[in-house]
C-alpha positions in Angstrom: -18.2 276.9 239.0 -18.3 277.8 235.3 -20.2 275.8 232.8 -18.3 273.1 231.0 -17.1 274.3 227.6 -18.8 272.4 224.7 -17.6 271.6 221.2 -18.7 273.9 218.4 -22.0 273.0 216.8 -21.5 271.0 213.6 -17.8 270.1 214.5 -17.8 266.7 215.9 -15.6 264.4 217.9 -14.6 260.9 216.8 -14.4 258.8 219.9 -12.9 255.3 220.3 -16.5 253.9 220.5 -19.7 255.3 219.0 -22.0 257.3 221.3 -25.3 259.2 220.7 -23.4 262.5 220.4 -20.4 261.1 218.5 -21.8 258.4 216.3 -18.8 257.9 214.0 -16.1 256.0 216.0 -12.4 256.5 215.3 -12.1 252.7 214.6 -14.2 253.2 211.5 -12.0 256.1 210.4 -8.9 254.0 210.8 -10.4 251.2 208.8 -11.4 253.5 206.0 -8.0 255.3 206.0 -6.2 252.0 205.5 -8.5 250.9 202.6 -8.0 254.3 200.9 -4.2 254.2 201.1 -4.0 250.8 199.5 -6.7 251.7 196.9 -4.9 254.9 195.8 -1.5 253.2 195.7 -2.9 250.7 193.3 -3.6 253.5 190.9 -0.3 255.2 191.2 -1.4 258.3 193.1 0.9 260.3 195.5 -0.2 262.2 198.6 0.0 266.0 198.8 -0.8 267.9 202.0 -1.9 271.5 201.9 -2.7 274.0 204.7 -6.2 274.3 206.3 -5.9 278.1 206.1 -5.7 279.7 202.7 -6.1 283.1 201.1 -9.7 284.1 200.7 -8.9 285.2 197.1 -8.0 281.6 196.2 -11.6 280.5 196.6 -13.2 283.7 195.2 -11.3 283.2 192.0 -11.3 279.4 191.9 -14.6 278.3 193.3 -16.6 281.3 192.0 -17.6 284.6 193.5 -21.4 283.8 193.2 -21.4 280.3 194.5 -23.1 279.4 197.8 -19.7 278.4 199.2 -18.2 281.9 198.7 -21.4 283.9 199.3 -22.7 282.2 202.4 -20.7 279.3 203.7 -17.0 280.2 204.1 -15.3 280.8 207.4 -13.5 283.9 206.3 -11.6 286.2 208.7 -8.9 288.9 208.8 -5.5 288.2 210.2 -5.2 290.5 213.2 -1.5 290.9 212.7 -1.2 291.9 209.1 -4.8 292.4 207.9 -4.6 289.5 205.4 -7.9 288.1 204.3 -7.9 284.4 205.1 -10.3 281.4 205.1 -10.7 277.9 206.5 -10.6 275.8 203.3 -14.1 274.9 202.2 -12.9 272.4 199.6 -9.6 270.9 198.5 -9.1 271.3 194.7 -8.3 275.0 194.7 -5.6 274.5 197.4 -4.1 271.6 195.5 -3.9 273.6 192.3 -2.4 276.5 194.1 0.3 274.3 195.6 1.1 272.7 192.2 1.5 276.1 190.5 3.5 277.5 193.4 6.0 274.6 193.5 6.2 274.0 189.7 4.6 270.5 189.8 2.8 271.0 186.5 5.7 272.3 184.4 6.0 269.9 181.4 4.7 266.9 183.5 1.6 265.1 184.6 0.6 264.6 188.2 -1.7 262.1 190.0 -2.3 263.4 193.5 -4.5 262.7 196.5 -5.1 264.4 199.9 -7.4 264.0 202.9 -8.4 266.2 205.8 -11.0 268.6 207.2 -12.9 271.2 205.2 -15.2 273.9 206.7 -18.5 275.3 205.6 -21.0 277.3 207.7 -24.1 275.2 207.0 -27.1 274.1 209.1 -25.8 270.9 210.8 -27.7 267.7 210.2 -26.9 264.0 209.7 -24.3 263.8 207.0 -23.8 267.5 206.7 -21.5 269.2 209.2 -19.6 272.5 209.5 -16.3 270.6 209.9 -16.3 267.6 207.5 -13.6 265.5 206.0 -12.9 264.5 202.4 -10.6 262.4 200.4 -9.7 264.3 197.2 -8.1 262.9 194.1 -6.8 265.1 191.3 -5.1 264.3 187.9 -3.3 267.0 186.0 -2.1 267.1 182.4 -4.6 264.5 180.9 -7.2 266.0 178.4 -8.6 262.8 176.9 -11.8 261.1 178.1 -10.0 258.0 179.5 -8.8 260.2 182.4 -12.5 261.1 183.3 -13.6 257.5 183.0 -10.8 256.2 185.2 -11.8 258.6 188.0 -15.3 257.0 187.9 -13.9 253.5 187.6 -11.6 254.2 190.6 -14.7 254.9 192.8 -16.5 251.9 191.5 -13.5 249.8 192.6 -13.5 251.5 196.0 -17.1 250.6 196.6 -16.3 247.0 195.7 -13.4 247.0 198.2 -15.6 248.4 200.9 -18.5 246.0 200.2 -21.0 248.8 199.3 -23.9 248.1 196.9 -26.3 250.9 197.3 -24.6 253.5 195.1 -25.8 254.9 191.7 -23.8 256.9 189.2 -25.2 260.1 187.6 -23.4 261.6 184.7 -23.6 264.9 182.7 -21.4 267.2 180.5 -21.2 271.0 180.9 -19.5 271.5 177.6 -16.9 274.3 177.0 -17.0 278.0 177.9 -18.6 279.2 174.6 -21.3 276.5 174.7 -22.1 277.3 178.3 -22.3 281.0 177.5 -24.9 280.3 174.7 -26.9 278.1 177.0 -26.7 280.6 179.8 -28.2 283.3 177.6 -31.1 281.0 176.6 -31.5 279.8 180.2 -31.8 283.3 181.6 -34.5 284.2 179.0 -36.4 281.1 180.0 -36.1 281.8 183.8 -37.2 285.4 183.3 -40.5 284.0 181.9 -40.9 282.1 185.2 -39.6 284.7 187.6 -42.9 285.0 189.4 -42.6 281.4 190.7 -38.8 281.4 191.6 -37.9 281.1 195.2 -35.5 283.4 197.0 -32.4 281.3 195.9 -33.6 281.2 192.3 -34.1 284.9 192.1 -30.7 285.5 193.6 -29.0 283.2 191.2 -31.0 284.2 188.1 -28.3 286.5 186.6 -25.2 285.4 188.6 -25.4 281.6 188.4 -28.5 280.5 186.5 -27.2 276.9 186.1 -27.6 276.4 189.8 -31.3 277.3 189.6 -31.7 274.0 187.7 -30.2 272.2 190.7 -33.0 273.3 193.0 -34.4 270.9 195.5 -37.6 272.9 195.9 -40.5 270.6 194.9 -42.5 273.5 193.5 -39.8 274.3 190.9 -39.2 270.8 189.5 -41.6 271.0 186.6 -40.1 274.4 185.6 -36.5 273.1 185.9 -37.3 270.0 183.8 -38.6 272.3 181.0 -35.6 274.5 180.9 -33.2 274.6 177.9 -30.8 271.7 178.2 -27.0 272.3 177.9 -26.8 269.1 175.8 -28.6 270.9 173.0 -25.8 273.6 172.8 -22.8 271.2 172.7 -20.3 271.4 169.9 -18.7 268.4 168.1 -15.6 268.3 170.4 -17.6 268.3 173.6 -20.0 265.6 172.3 -17.1 263.4 171.2 -15.4 263.8 174.6 -18.6 262.8 176.5 -19.3 259.9 174.1 -15.7 258.8 174.8 -16.3 258.8 178.6 -19.5 256.8 178.2 -17.8 254.3 175.9 -15.0 253.6 178.4 -17.6 253.1 181.2 -19.6 250.8 178.9 -16.5 248.7 178.1 -16.1 247.8 181.8 -19.8 247.4 182.7 -20.2 250.6 184.8 -23.9 251.5 184.8 -25.0 255.1 184.9 -27.8 257.5 184.2 -27.6 260.8 182.4 -28.8 263.7 184.5 -29.1 266.9 182.4 -29.6 269.0 185.6 -26.4 267.8 187.2 -24.2 270.9 187.4 -22.3 270.7 190.7 -21.9 273.7 193.0 -18.5 274.9 191.9 -17.9 277.2 189.0 -14.6 275.6 187.8 -16.1 272.5 186.2 -16.3 272.0 182.4 -17.3 269.0 180.3 -17.7 265.8 182.4 -19.4 266.0 185.9 -20.6 263.1 187.9 -22.0 262.1 191.3 -22.3 258.8 193.1 -25.5 258.8 195.2 -27.2 256.5 197.7 -30.8 256.1 198.9 -29.8 255.3 202.5 -28.8 258.6 203.8 -31.9 260.7 203.3 -31.4 264.2 201.9 -27.6 263.9 202.0 -27.6 261.5 199.0 -24.2 262.4 197.4 -21.3 260.4 198.7 -18.7 261.3 196.1 -18.6 263.7 193.2 -16.3 265.4 190.7 -15.5 266.2 187.1 -13.2 268.0 184.7 -11.9 271.5 185.3 -9.6 272.3 182.4 -9.5 276.1 183.0 -8.8 276.2 186.7 -5.0 276.1 186.6 -4.8 279.0 184.2 -7.6 280.9 186.2 -5.3 280.7 189.3 -2.3 282.0 187.5 -0.6 278.9 186.0 0.0 277.9 182.5 -3.0 276.1 180.8 -3.2 272.6 182.1 -6.2 270.2 182.0 -7.4 268.7 185.3 -10.0 266.2 186.5 -10.8 264.9 190.0 -13.3 264.1 192.7 -13.9 264.2 196.4 -15.4 261.7 198.8 -17.3 262.8 201.9 -15.8 260.6 204.6 -18.5 261.1 207.2 -21.2 260.2 204.7 -19.3 257.1 203.5 -18.9 255.8 207.1 -22.6 256.4 207.7 -23.3 254.4 204.5 -21.0 251.6 205.6 -23.0 251.4 208.9 -26.4 251.7 207.1 -25.4 248.7 204.8 -24.1 246.7 207.7 -20.6 246.4 206.4 -18.2 244.9 209.0 -15.4 247.3 209.8 -12.7 245.3 211.7 -11.2 247.1 214.6 -7.4 247.3 214.9 -7.4 245.2 218.1 -4.2 244.4 220.1 -2.5 241.1 219.7 -1.9 240.7 223.4 -2.8 242.2 226.8 0.0 241.7 229.3 -1.3 240.7 232.8 1.2 240.7 235.6 1.4 240.7 239.4 4.4 240.7 241.8 7.3 243.0 242.1 9.7 241.0 239.8 6.8 240.3 237.4 5.9 244.0 237.1 9.5 244.8 235.9 9.7 241.7 233.7 6.4 242.5 232.0 7.5 246.1 231.4 10.5 244.8 229.5 8.6 242.0 227.8 6.0 244.4 226.4 8.7 246.3 224.6 10.3 243.2 223.2 7.0 242.0 221.8 6.3 245.3 220.2 9.8 245.2 218.6 8.8 241.9 217.1 5.9 243.6 215.3 3.1 242.8 217.8 0.5 245.2 219.2 0.7 244.9 223.0 -1.2 246.6 225.8 0.7 246.5 229.1 -1.6 246.6 232.1 -1.0 249.6 234.3 -2.3 250.5 237.7 -2.0 247.2 239.6 -5.0 245.1 240.7 -5.8 241.5 241.1 -5.5 238.9 238.3 -9.3 238.8 238.1 -9.6 242.6 237.6 -6.8 242.6 235.1 -8.5 239.8 233.1 -11.7 241.9 232.9 -9.7 244.7 231.3 -7.9 242.2 229.0 -11.3 240.9 227.8 -12.6 244.5 227.3 -9.5 245.4 225.2 -10.4 243.1 222.4 -7.0 241.5 222.4 -6.6 238.1 221.0 -4.5 236.8 223.9 -3.6 237.5 227.5 0.0 237.0 228.4 0.2 236.3 232.1 3.3 236.7 234.2 3.8 236.2 237.9 7.0 236.0 240.0 7.1 232.2 239.3 7.1 232.7 235.6 9.9 235.2 235.9 12.1 232.6 237.6 11.2 230.0 234.9 11.6 232.5 232.1 8.1 231.6 230.8 4.7 233.2 230.4 1.2 231.8 230.4 -0.6 232.4 227.1 -4.4 232.5 227.2 -6.6 232.9 224.2 -9.3 235.5 224.8 -11.3 235.5 221.6 -12.2 233.0 218.8 -12.1 229.3 218.9 -10.3 227.8 221.9 -11.2 230.7 224.2 -10.0 230.1 227.7 -7.3 227.6 226.8 -4.0 228.5 228.6 -0.5 227.2 227.8 2.9 227.8 229.2 5.4 229.2 226.7 9.1 230.0 227.0 9.7 233.7 226.7 12.0 233.2 223.7 9.1 231.5 221.8 6.3 233.8 222.9 6.2 236.2 219.9 6.3 233.4 217.4 3.5 231.6 219.2 1.3 234.7 219.2 1.9 235.3 215.5 1.1 231.7 214.7 
């Protein structure tokens, strides 16, 4: 007999209940999805859905040819039918911009959009970092003023409050505009060349292709060198400084606390001006839960007319892990009733009753497979339902059902209810 086929490493199952091998239960995902939908609706955002598979060129041009994502992490392949170069999307912004350009969504109009779904990067799997991971992405197009940047950050602060999270800190920086980054890049390369002998393999590889990312190193041996590097803030012009001051003023006005991190650069080339990260101390090395910033040149870079953009992405797996680490209660979407039945007439009546109760807006599990009342009640208890609705042949004749509370105060109490009143009594 052949060996059982296993799932792909770093691409995880979400089961109804948490297990050692699948620690993030689907009930937590459902809870989070519901909170997110209400939260984004409150801010006037509309959902967009884009394909999981995109052209490789989209990310080479959009994310950056010399980023880690493009150089080392993308699942890229050739379509065997037509030779087209394709990729499993490693992030969501580039695909969202592509869709907006392709369908004319940015022509003389602004857009507030959000999406959710799986992303793919070939990384070394560990807690909070997977090869298939999921994000909620939020993008706003057509807004160039600092209030749009600040609202993105405030939106996330509001989400943390809705979820009951407290262990999150905001780091903020500005990357300036293209000319300012070019001047800083020249000074940074000169500085790094003076320290080339201590750079690690990644630092040497990035020295001339992406020197800003050298400053984002996690190598303890390079921290002193990185701290002494020329700061982009010293190269900012008046407009960039004013924009960043505006972002900070809006955050100050609503009491959002933050720290300035001059080494915060993000791993994607399309960012300019404001960048930010929300981090936690409770997930070890995978500290970043949500991050984003402004990308005013990306639409034009991907073939559209110039249009400012700003957005962020939330790592769903990491956020669920943080909810669990902080002990936040995530209510399960339990059934209202479990329908217990025995007897030939009762079986048919229960089948019809379950449909009627669902039509009345209740969540009902109809017992299947037969068994004694005792065995059915065990399954009713295990289901998490609030009530058991019990029907035997005698109840069919009387057009009644026995209603028994399974959870909460009054557990075990059983009353007889006319079928016509059953839905109302369960709701009450």
